[in-house]
N, C-alpha and C positions, 0 to 999 in steps of 0.2 A: 504494500500500500504506499502510495507516495504521500508525502506530507506537504501541504501548501503553507509555506511560512508566511505569517502575516494575514492569512485569510481565515475568517471565522466561518466555517461551513454551516454551522447551526444558525447563525445570524443571517447568512445568505439565503438559506432555505426558508427561514421564518419570513423574510421580506418578500420572497416570491410566492408564498402560499396565498391562496385566495382568502378574501376577508371572511369573517364568520357569517355575514349576511349572504355572500356568494355561495358558501358551503351549504348553508341551509336551503337556499333557492335551488341549488343543484340536486340536493337530496330529494327535495320535493318534486323536482322534475323527474327524477328516476323513479319515484313512487308512481307517477302517472304511467310511466312505461311498464311498470310492474304488473299491470293488469292485462291479461292475454286478449280480452275483448277490445280493449282500447288499442292495443297493438295491432289487432286485425283491422279495425276501423282505419288507423293510420296507413296501414299497408294498402287498403282499398284506395284511400285518398291520394296515395303516391302514384296511382295509376290514372287518376282523373278526378274530375269534380262531379259529385253525386249528391242527390237529395236524400233525405232520411229514408224514404221508402225504398229507394234503390239499394242503399247500404244494408237495410234490414233484409231485403230479399237476397242479396249476395251472401250474407252471413247467416241466413235462416234464423233470424231473430225477430222479436217483436219491435215495432216502431217505437214504442215507449222506452224499451230497454236501450235502443240505439240512441234515441233522443237524450236520455240521461247521460250516457257516456259521452256523447258530443258536447253536452254542457260542461262536463269535467275537462274535456280536451280544449274547449274554448277558453275556459277560466285559466288553463295553463298556457294559453297563447300558442297551442300547437295546431289548432285548426281555426279557420274563419268561415263565416257564413255570409253569402251575399244573396240578397233577395233578387229572385228572377221571377217576376210576375207574382203568382200566388204561393210560390215555393221558394225554399232557400236552398242554394247550392253550396255544398261544403268542399273545402279544399285545404291543403296543408297551409299553414300560416306563412311559411317561407321555406327557402331551400335548406335551411339548417335542419329542419325536421326530417326531410328525406335523408340528409347526410347522417344524422344520428341513427336512423333505421338501417341505412346501408352499412355503416360502420359496425353496428351490432350484429347484423347478419354475416358480414365478412368475418368477424371475430369467431362466431359460433361455427361457421363453416370451416374455418381455418383450424380450430382447435378440435373439431370433431365432436361427435355425441359422447357423452360421458355415461 
């Protein structure tokens, strides 16, 4: 192990760590991804914009169950809804959401099933 004279590695790491608020928000974000139904909804929305009925049909779920999960995803700023006439079309909030999904899938496919 090499020794860095004059460098405080603990202090350097502490300065680079996310703030307590950022850590909390990140853990809350991961909690949202921790539900398989929400992850399925996000995966559907990664392929296009859909209304609640379409998502419910794709996932063979009730409209009310999908609506509830979409509310959670909207509150976490992972999806957005845009009114199109009488219905609301949902989409991923931004490209970061798709990137998070892609990175997670890449990781599990790379490491294999356990």
